[in-house]
C-alpha positions in Angstrom: 132.9 -45.9 -46.3 132.7 -42.0 -46.2 132.8 -40.0 -49.4 136.1 -38.4 -50.0 137.4 -36.2 -52.7 139.8 -38.2 -54.9 141.7 -37.1 -58.0 139.7 -37.7 -61.2 136.3 -38.0 -59.6 133.5 -35.4 -60.2 133.4 -33.0 -57.5 129.9 -31.9 -58.4 128.7 -35.6 -58.3 130.3 -36.0 -54.9 128.4 -32.9 -53.6 125.1 -34.1 -55.0 125.6 -37.7 -53.6 126.6 -36.3 -50.2 123.4 -34.2 -50.1 121.3 -37.2 -50.9 123.2 -39.2 -48.2 122.6 -36.4 -45.8 118.9 -36.6 -46.2 118.9 -40.2 -46.5 117.2 -40.2 -50.0 118.0 -43.8 -51.2 115.4 -43.4 -54.0 117.1 -40.4 -55.5 120.5 -42.1 -55.4 119.0 -45.2 -57.2 117.3 -42.9 -59.8 120.7 -41.1 -60.4 122.5 -44.4 -60.6 119.9 -45.8 -63.1 120.3 -42.6 -65.3 124.1 -42.9 -65.2 124.1 -46.5 -66.2 121.7 -45.7 -69.1 124.2 -42.9 -70.1 127.2 -45.3 -69.8 125.4 -47.9 -72.1 124.6 -45.2 -74.7 128.2 -43.9 -74.7 129.5 -47.4 -75.2 127.4 -47.7 -78.3 128.7 -44.5 -79.8 130.6 -44.9 -83.1 132.6 -42.5 -85.2 134.2 -40.8 -82.1 136.2 -42.0 -79.1 134.0 -41.6 -76.1 136.7 -43.2 -73.7 137.3 -40.0 -71.5 133.4 -39.6 -71.2 132.9 -43.3 -70.4 135.6 -43.1 -67.7 133.9 -39.9 -66.2 130.5 -41.8 -66.1 132.2 -44.8 -64.5 133.7 -42.6 -61.8 130.3 -41.0 -61.2 128.7 -44.5 -60.9 131.3 -45.4 -58.3 130.6 -42.3 -56.3 126.8 -43.1 -56.4 127.4 -46.6 -55.4 129.6 -45.5 -52.4 126.7 -43.2 -51.3 124.2 -46.1 -51.6 126.6 -48.1 -49.4 126.5 -45.5 -46.7 122.8 -45.8 -46.6 122.8 -49.7 -46.3 121.2 -50.7 -43.2 123.3 -52.8 -40.8 123.1 -56.6 -41.5 120.1 -58.3 -40.1 118.2 -55.0 -39.5 116.0 -55.4 -42.6 115.1 -58.3 -44.9 117.4 -58.2 -47.9 114.4 -57.9 -50.2 113.3 -54.6 -48.4 116.8 -53.1 -49.2 117.0 -53.9 -52.8 
């Protein structure tokens, strides 16, 4: 699934992910995904303000990162599943 520019998605994040995909840096994408998931958890715990738009933006970025990781997924059967995860 190629990365495409869609409305509402972060153009900057798409460019970052596309760069990592181009150089096949799965580790960097995994680190970025972990950081964004942590950020999402922290935003969801915020009280006193409505973080809905920030939560939605981070969720969009997570989707972009996951799409990039899918592009790097090896073909079925080419690697044992435990070496990919």
